[in-house]
N, C-alpha and C positions, 0 to 999 in steps of 0.2 A: 750350610747344608744345601741350599738351592744351587750354589755354584758347583758343589760336588756332584749333585744329581745331573746338572746340565752337562758337566764334563763327562760323566759316565754315559749319558745318552749320546753325546757326540762321538765318543769312542766306539760305542756299539754300532752307530750308523756308519762310521768309517770302516769298521771291520766287515760289516755286511756288504758294503760297496766293494771292498777289496776282494771278497769271495765271489762276487757276481762276475761271470764271464762277460767279455766284451761282445756286443751285438754289432755286426757289420750291416749297415743299411745301404741299399742301392736305390736311388731315386732319380727321377728326371730332374734336369736342371730347372731350378726355381719352381719347386712344387711346394706351395705354402702349407698344404695339408700334411705333406710328408715331413716338413720341418717341424710342424706342431706335434706330429706323432713322435719324432725323435726327441723332442723336448719332454713329452709325456714319459718316455722311457728313462730319460736322464733324471727327471723328478722322482721316479720310482727307484732310483739307485743303480740303474744300468750304466756301464761305460759304453758310450755310443760312438761308433766310427761311421762317418757318412761318406759315401762315394756318389757324386752326381754324374750322370751320364746322359748322353743324347740317344743312346741305343739300349733302351730297356728290353727290347725283344731279344737281344743277344744275352743279356743277363738272365732272362727267363729261360732261354734255351740251356745256358750253362748250368743253371741251378735245377733244371728239369722240373719246372713248375708244371703240374698237371693241367691240361686244357680244362677250361671251365672254372678253375680256381684262381685265375689271374686277378691281380689288383694292381694298383700303381706301384707302391714300394715293394721291394723284396728284401729279405734280410737273412742272415745266418747267425746262429748262436750255438756254441757247444755242439756243432755237427748237425743241428736241426735247421730246417728251412722255416722261415716265418714269412708268410705271404699276406700282405695287406696290413690294415690297421688293427693289429691284435693288441688286446689289453696287456699291460705289463704284468698284472697278477696272473694271467693265464700263461704267460711265458714262464714265470716263476714256477707255477704248478707243473708245467711240462718238464722243466729242469729238475724239479724235486722228484717227480714220479718216474722220469726216464723211461717212458714207454717205448716199445719197439715201433717206431714211427718215423716218417720223414720230417714231420713238423706240424705246424698249425697254419690255418688260412682263414682269413675273412675276405671272401671274394668281393670284387667290385669296390664301391665306395659308399657304404651305408652311412647315412646321417646318424650321428650319435656315437660312432666309433671314435676312439682317441684320435684327435687331429681333425675330426669331421664333425665336431660339435657345432651346432647352430645356436648362436647366442641371441637372446631376446631380453630386453630390459623388463618385460612384463611376465615372463614365464621361467620358472626354475625347474620345471619337470618336463617330461616328454609330452609335449602338447602340440596342437596345431595353431599356428599363428597366421595372420593374414599378410599377404604381400602388400607393400605400400602402394604399388601400382593399381591393384584391383582388389576390392573386398570380395569379389566373386571367385578368386583363385587362391584357396588356402595353401599355405606352404607347411609341409610337415617338418617339425623340428627334429624328430628322432624316428628312425625306422627300426622295426624289429629285425634282428639278424642273428646269425649263428656263427660261432667260431668252430671250425671243422678240424678234426685230427686227420692228418694225411697218413694213411697206413703205408707200409713199404711198397705195396703193389699199386699205389696211387688212388685206391678207393678211400672213402672218407666215412667218418662217423661224427656225430655231434659231440663237441668238447664242452661247449657252453652256449647258452641262449641269452640274448639281450633284448 
């Protein structure tokens, strides 16, 4: 019985993965946070294709990333732009809802976004931890940030808050 259930779950997971479109990620050469974000997407069932480049500015121009929304990685999936470290669940929501939009963006590099997690052996939640160098300079483990929906005209609205 358990083997049959495990086989069924494996088949369902494989089927869900096959239906998920590939996400093409463009990132600078050797960006560890971007590599971690790509792994976050893979773990969520996305087929991930990575292109590393020395000229991210050219990628941003080609993809027409609106000014002020830039982040380090850029990606495309099913005709949508994904700018920055966007959660896999939010990309799935975008693909399911299919809004008239250019895509989603998490501008900058907020701590706590996928691939930008700050790990601490003493804290499992969004907390402030102290740097080893100085107890007087706290280091934020997680920042509050928003995932933005990019409308066709380049304006934005809030898609999710973190």
